[in-house]
C-alpha positions in Angstrom: 86.6 -134.9 -59.5 84.2 -135.6 -56.6 80.5 -135.0 -57.1 80.4 -132.2 -54.5 83.3 -130.4 -56.1 81.7 -130.8 -59.4 78.5 -129.1 -58.1 80.5 -126.2 -56.7 82.4 -125.6 -59.9 79.9 -126.5 -62.7 76.5 -126.8 -61.1 75.4 -123.2 -61.5 76.5 -123.2 -65.1 74.5 -126.3 -65.9 71.5 -125.6 -63.8 71.0 -122.1 -65.1 69.5 -123.4 -68.3 66.7 -125.2 -66.6 64.8 -122.5 -64.7 64.9 -118.7 -64.7 62.8 -116.3 -62.8 60.8 -113.5 -64.4 61.0 -110.0 -62.8 58.4 -107.2 -63.0 59.0 -103.5 -62.5 58.7 -102.3 -58.9 55.5 -100.7 -57.8 51.9 -101.8 -57.8 49.8 -101.8 -61.0 46.7 -103.1 -59.3 45.3 -102.5 -55.9 44.2 -105.5 -53.8 40.4 -105.6 -53.8 39.7 -109.0 -52.1 40.6 -110.5 -48.7 42.8 -113.6 -48.8 41.6 -116.9 -47.5 45.2 -118.1 -47.2 48.6 -116.9 -48.3 49.6 -120.1 -50.1 47.8 -122.3 -52.7 49.1 -125.7 -54.0 47.2 -127.3 -56.9 48.0 -130.9 -57.5 46.9 -132.2 -60.9 46.3 -135.9 -60.1 46.8 -136.3 -63.8 47.3 -139.0 -66.5 43.6 -139.7 -66.8 41.9 -141.1 -63.6 38.6 -142.8 -63.8 36.1 -142.0 -61.0 35.3 -145.8 -61.0 38.7 -146.6 -59.5 39.0 -143.4 -57.3 36.0 -142.0 -55.6 33.7 -144.8 -56.6 36.1 -147.6 -55.4 34.9 -150.1 -58.0 38.1 -152.1 -57.4 38.2 -151.4 -53.7 39.8 -148.4 -52.0 43.0 -147.9 -54.0 43.4 -144.4 -52.4 43.4 -145.0 -48.7 45.7 -142.0 -48.0 43.1 -139.6 -49.5 39.7 -141.3 -49.2 37.8 -142.8 -46.3 36.9 -146.5 -46.5 38.3 -150.0 -46.1 36.8 -151.6 -49.3 38.8 -154.7 -50.2 41.0 -154.4 -53.3 40.0 -156.7 -56.2 41.6 -160.1 -55.8 42.7 -160.2 -59.5 45.1 -157.2 -59.0 46.0 -157.1 -55.4 48.9 -159.6 -55.7 50.5 -157.3 -58.4 50.6 -154.1 -56.3 53.8 -152.8 -54.9 54.0 -152.3 -51.1 53.5 -148.7 -50.0 54.1 -147.3 -46.5 51.2 -146.2 -44.4 50.0 -142.7 -44.9 51.9 -140.1 -42.9 48.5 -138.5 -42.0 46.4 -139.4 -39.0 43.3 -139.6 -41.1 42.6 -139.8 -44.9 43.1 -136.5 -46.6 39.3 -135.9 -47.2 38.8 -135.4 -43.5 40.9 -132.2 -43.7 38.7 -130.6 -46.3 35.8 -131.0 -48.7 35.5 -133.7 -51.4 33.5 -133.1 -54.7 33.1 -136.6 -56.1 31.0 -135.5 -59.1 33.3 -132.9 -60.8 33.4 -132.8 -64.6 35.7 -131.9 -67.4 32.7 -130.6 -69.3 33.9 -129.5 -72.8 36.6 -130.0 -75.3 38.8 -133.0 -76.3 39.8 -135.2 -73.5 43.5 -135.1 -74.2 46.2 -134.6 -71.5 47.5 -131.3 -72.9 43.9 -130.0 -73.4 43.0 -131.0 -69.8 46.1 -129.4 -68.3 45.5 -126.2 -70.3 41.9 -126.0 -69.0 43.0 -126.7 -65.5 45.6 -123.9 -65.6 43.6 -121.3 -67.6 40.1 -121.7 -66.3 38.7 -121.7 -69.8 37.5 -124.6 -72.0 38.7 -125.0 -75.5 36.4 -126.7 -78.1 39.3 -127.3 -80.5 42.4 -129.4 -80.4 45.2 -127.5 -78.9 48.5 -127.2 -80.8 51.0 -129.2 -78.7 53.8 -127.1 -77.2 52.1 -123.9 -78.1 51.4 -121.4 -75.3 47.7 -121.0 -74.5 45.7 -118.2 -76.0 44.3 -117.1 -72.6 46.3 -116.3 -69.5 47.3 -119.0 -67.0 46.8 -118.8 -63.3 50.5 -117.9 -63.0 50.0 -114.8 -65.1 46.8 -113.8 -63.3 48.6 -114.1 -60.0 51.7 -112.2 -61.0 50.0 -109.4 -62.8 47.0 -108.8 -60.5 48.3 -109.8 -57.1 49.3 -106.8 -54.9 52.0 -106.4 -53.9 53.5 -108.1 -57.0 56.0 -110.8 -56.6 58.7 -112.4 -58.8 58.5 -115.9 -60.2 60.2 -117.2 -57.1 56.7 -117.1 -55.6 55.1 -119.0 -58.5 56.1 -122.5 -59.7 55.0 -125.0 -62.2 56.4 -128.5 -61.5 55.7 -131.0 -64.3 56.3 -134.8 -64.3 57.6 -134.8 -67.9 58.8 -132.2 -70.4 56.9 -132.8 -73.6 54.5 -129.9 -74.1 54.1 -128.9 -70.5 56.7 -126.1 -70.3 54.4 -124.1 -72.6 51.8 -123.8 -69.8 53.8 -121.4 -67.6 52.5 -118.4 -69.6 50.2 -117.6 -72.5 50.2 -115.6 -75.8 47.4 -113.4 -74.4 47.7 -109.7 -75.0 49.0 -107.9 -71.9 50.3 -111.1 -70.3 53.0 -113.5 -71.5 56.5 -114.5 -70.4 57.1 -111.5 -68.1 54.3 -112.8 -65.8 55.1 -116.5 -66.1 56.0 -119.0 -63.5 59.3 -120.8 -62.9 59.1 -124.2 -64.7 61.0 -127.3 -63.7 60.6 -130.9 -64.8 62.6 -132.9 -62.1 62.4 -136.2 -64.0 64.1 -134.6 -67.0 66.8 -132.9 -64.9 67.7 -135.4 -62.2 67.2 -138.8 -64.0 67.9 -140.3 -67.4 69.2 -138.0 -70.1 69.2 -134.9 -67.9 71.3 -136.7 -65.2 73.7 -137.9 -67.9 74.0 -134.5 -69.4 74.9 -132.8 -66.1 77.2 -135.6 -65.1 79.0 -135.4 -68.5 80.3 -132.0 -67.5 82.7 -133.9 -65.3 84.5 -135.1 -68.5 84.9 -131.6 -70.1 88.3 -130.2 -70.5 89.1 -126.8 -69.1 88.9 -125.3 -72.5 85.5 -126.9 -73.2 84.2 -125.8 -69.8 85.4 -122.2 -70.5 83.6 -122.3 -73.8 80.4 -123.4 -72.2 80.6 -120.6 -69.6 81.3 -118.1 -72.3 78.2 -119.2 -74.1 76.1 -118.9 -70.9 77.5 -115.4 -70.4 76.5 -114.4 -74.0 73.0 -115.8 -73.5 72.6 -114.0 -70.2 73.5 -110.7 -71.8 70.4 -111.0 -73.9 68.1 -111.8 -71.0 69.6 -110.0 -68.0 68.0 -106.6 -68.8 65.2 -104.6 -67.3 61.6 -105.6 -68.1 59.8 -103.3 -70.5 56.1 -103.6 -71.0 55.5 -105.4 -74.3 59.1 -106.6 -74.7 59.7 -110.2 -75.7 61.6 -112.8 -73.8 62.4 -113.8 -70.3 64.1 -111.5 -67.8 65.9 -112.3 -64.5 68.2 -110.9 -62.0 71.5 -112.4 -61.0 70.6 -112.7 -57.4 67.4 -114.6 -58.0 68.9 -116.8 -60.7 71.6 -117.6 -58.1 69.0 -118.7 -55.6 67.4 -121.1 -58.1 70.8 -122.3 -59.3 71.8 -123.0 -55.7 68.5 -124.9 -55.2 69.1 -127.1 -58.2 72.7 -127.8 -57.2 71.6 -128.7 -53.6 68.8 -131.0 -54.8 71.1 -132.6 -57.4 73.4 -133.5 -54.6 70.5 -134.7 -52.4 68.9 -136.8 -55.1 71.8 -139.0 -56.2 71.2 -141.9 -58.7 69.1 -144.6 -57.1 68.5 -142.6 -54.0 65.1 -143.1 -52.2 64.4 -140.2 -49.8 60.9 -141.5 -49.0 62.0 -145.1 -48.4 59.6 -146.5 -51.0 60.0 -150.2 -51.9 60.9 -151.1 -54.6 61.6 -147.5 -55.5 60.0 -144.1 -55.9 57.9 -143.6 -59.0 58.2 -140.6 -61.2 55.1 -139.2 -59.6 56.7 -139.5 -56.2 59.9 -138.0 -57.5 58.0 -135.0 -58.9 56.1 -134.4 -55.6 59.4 -134.8 -53.7 61.0 -131.9 -55.6 57.8 -129.8 -55.3 58.1 -130.3 -51.5 61.7 -129.1 -51.7 60.6 -126.0 -53.6 57.9 -125.4 -51.0 60.4 -125.7 -48.1 63.1 -123.6 -49.8 61.1 -120.7 -51.3 57.6 -121.0 -49.7 55.9 -119.8 -52.9 52.4 -118.4 -52.7 51.4 -120.4 -55.8 52.6 -123.8 -56.9 51.1 -126.3 -59.3 52.5 -129.9 -59.6 51.2 -132.7 -61.8 51.5 -136.5 -61.8 51.3 -138.6 -65.0 52.3 -142.2 -64.2 48.7 -143.5 -64.2 48.7 -142.9 -68.0 49.9 -146.5 -68.4 46.2 -147.4 -68.2 46.2 -147.2 -72.1 47.8 -150.7 -72.0 48.1 -152.0 -68.4 45.2 -151.7 -66.0 47.0 -153.4 -63.1 50.0 -151.0 -63.3 47.5 -148.1 -63.5 45.9 -149.3 -60.2 49.5 -149.6 -58.8 50.4 -146.1 -59.8 47.1 -144.7 -58.6 48.1 -145.9 -55.1 51.5 -144.3 -55.4 50.0 -141.0 -56.5 47.6 -141.2 -53.6 50.5 -141.7 -51.1 52.3 -138.8 -52.8 49.4 -136.3 -52.2 49.3 -137.3 -48.5 53.0 -136.9 -48.2 52.8 -133.5 -49.8 50.1 -132.3 -47.4 52.1 -133.7 -44.4 55.2 -131.7 -45.6 53.1 -128.6 -45.9 51.8 -129.0 -42.4 55.3 -129.5 -41.1 56.9 -126.5 -42.9 56.9 -123.2 -40.9 55.4 -120.5 -43.0 53.1 -122.9 -44.8 51.4 -124.8 -42.0 47.9 -123.6 -41.3 48.2 -121.0 -44.1 48.0 -123.2 -47.2 45.1 -124.6 -49.2 45.7 -127.7 -51.3 43.4 -128.5 -54.3 43.6 -131.9 -55.9 41.9 -132.9 -59.2 42.6 -135.0 -62.3 42.7 -133.3 -65.7 40.1 -135.7 -67.1 38.8 -139.2 -66.7 38.9 -142.4 -68.8 36.4 -144.4 -70.9 33.9 -146.8 -69.5 34.6 -149.5 -72.0 38.1 -151.0 -72.5 40.3 -151.1 -75.6 41.9 -154.2 -77.1 44.8 -154.4 -74.6 44.6 -157.0 -71.8 47.1 -157.1 -69.0 48.7 -160.0 -67.1 45.7 -160.3 -64.8 43.2 -160.3 -67.7 42.1 -156.8 -67.1 41.2 -154.6 -70.1 43.0 -151.2 -70.6 41.2 -147.9 -71.0 41.6 -144.9 -73.2 40.0 -141.4 -72.9 38.1 -140.6 -76.1 35.2 -138.2 -75.4 35.2 -135.8 -78.3 34.6 -132.1 -78.6 30.8 -132.5 -78.6 29.8 -133.1 -75.0 26.9 -135.4 -76.1 29.2 -137.8 -78.0 32.0 -140.1 -77.1 32.5 -141.9 -73.8 31.3 -139.5 -71.2 33.1 -141.4 -68.4 36.2 -139.7 -69.7 34.7 -136.4 -68.4 34.1 -137.7 -64.9 36.6 -136.4 -62.3 36.7 -135.5 -58.7 38.0 -132.5 -56.8 39.3 -132.1 -53.2 39.9 -128.9 -51.3 42.0 -129.2 -48.2 43.0 -126.5 -45.8 43.0 -125.0 -42.3 39.8 -125.7 -40.2 39.3 -122.0 -39.8 39.0 -121.6 -43.6 37.9 -124.9 -45.2 34.9 -127.1 -44.2 36.4 -130.3 -42.7 35.2 -133.8 -43.6 32.5 -132.5 -46.0 31.3 -134.4 -49.1 29.3 -132.4 -51.7 27.4 -134.3 -54.4 28.1 -137.7 -55.9 29.1 -139.2 -59.2 25.6 -138.9 -60.8 24.1 -137.2 -63.9 23.8 -134.0 -61.8 27.5 -133.1 -61.3 28.6 -130.4 -58.9 31.6 -128.5 -60.2 33.6 -128.2 -63.4 37.3 -128.0 -64.2 37.1 -124.3 -65.1 36.2 -123.4 -61.5 39.6 -124.2 -60.1 41.5 -121.2 -61.5 39.0 -118.6 -60.2 39.0 -120.4 -56.8 42.8 -120.1 -56.5 42.5 -116.4 -57.5 39.9 -115.9 -54.8 41.9 -117.7 -52.2 44.8 -115.3 -52.9 42.5 -112.3 -53.0 42.8 -111.0 -56.6 39.9 -112.6 -58.4 38.0 -109.3 -58.7 41.0 -107.7 -60.6 41.0 -110.2 -63.5 39.6 -108.8 -66.7 36.2 -110.3 -67.6 37.2 -110.6 -71.2 38.9 -113.9 -70.6 35.7 -115.6 -69.5 36.6 -116.8 -66.0 33.6 -118.0 -64.0 32.3 -115.7 -61.2 33.3 -116.7 -57.7 29.8 -116.1 -56.4 28.5 -118.9 -58.7 31.6 -121.1 -58.2 30.8 -124.6 -56.9 34.1 -124.7 -54.9 32.8 -121.8 -52.8 30.9 -124.4 -50.8 34.2 -125.8 -49.5 34.9 -122.6 -47.5 33.5 -121.3 -44.2 
């Protein structure tokens, strides 16, 4: 059976398991109380643990030329190990299209990846280790958006695109009373679906007999009977409609065809990294659905635990990916000049190296600041934040603060900023502790 025929016959059945939209009752529960700054927000978690030393401080030269101004020479003891990357698709480095905060901080809580992602998506610090794969205890930005935005939208307008599976699917909704799955985002992990085991699983459908395929479709029908029912406030589980599920299934089928094994849609040599692949599919979601809210993360720089040179290499690839993302947004009707992009790491990395030394003699770095903000390696709390958007909304080419002991901005300010951009920050209950927009550092990025 040819690949295209397979997609037509079996793609929907296979793809339906990977993403399902959540539907709310019709009608408005909350009135809009704030004016929007833009109709679309994209939050890019430049994640995996990025040190300010290698990013905004350019201690090894400018490894992020697509995002940051400057022509600082890359350190000679790593430059020969870096993969070639095309020139940025942007006329100027990304910071010229918005405001850079080089002294942001992940102020409290353990500096773990899941902790950092949770803080970035909830706007609330946690001073305890989070249970991996457990939904947060406070609402995520996806839930705030879907419950308090007016008019309300389905999850087709709200997406969480993660580099890897692991614990990250748990971040599309919380266990908070009054919120939960019914207000969650669509979740997709392209690297799990389109490569490796995910690719093999879908391709293996080709080898099913007619009886086996019928059994699979019967099981899918049985499962859908338990989820294709009207949403009732307080009911458990995920709901969806056939029409919206079909749209997502069609999207996954189309992109499965587009991204065939070893394909390279960006023309990267030697090949696209997982970060690039993740951003590529985020771009495809943006072009197909034009969601009002999308969060995408990148994780490949996490190799810094054992290989500094590859960390620097992946830092450059992530940098190019963000520029490519913004270029795609600006060339997509319905998103161009109506989208604000926020970029920030989830946390930093230690000042001092661990016991791993790479091929160039460079030490590797962990991220071990502990719960107490006065203990551990505080470099692991240093991050940056960049806000990019239309010149009529966002201050262009502005740099606020520097990487000193007087930081400007904290991780928890990003969620209320997104809520303000989409005009519903005043409707969020105060009980969950979001910072007030009037005292939010990111307010300085806007006209």
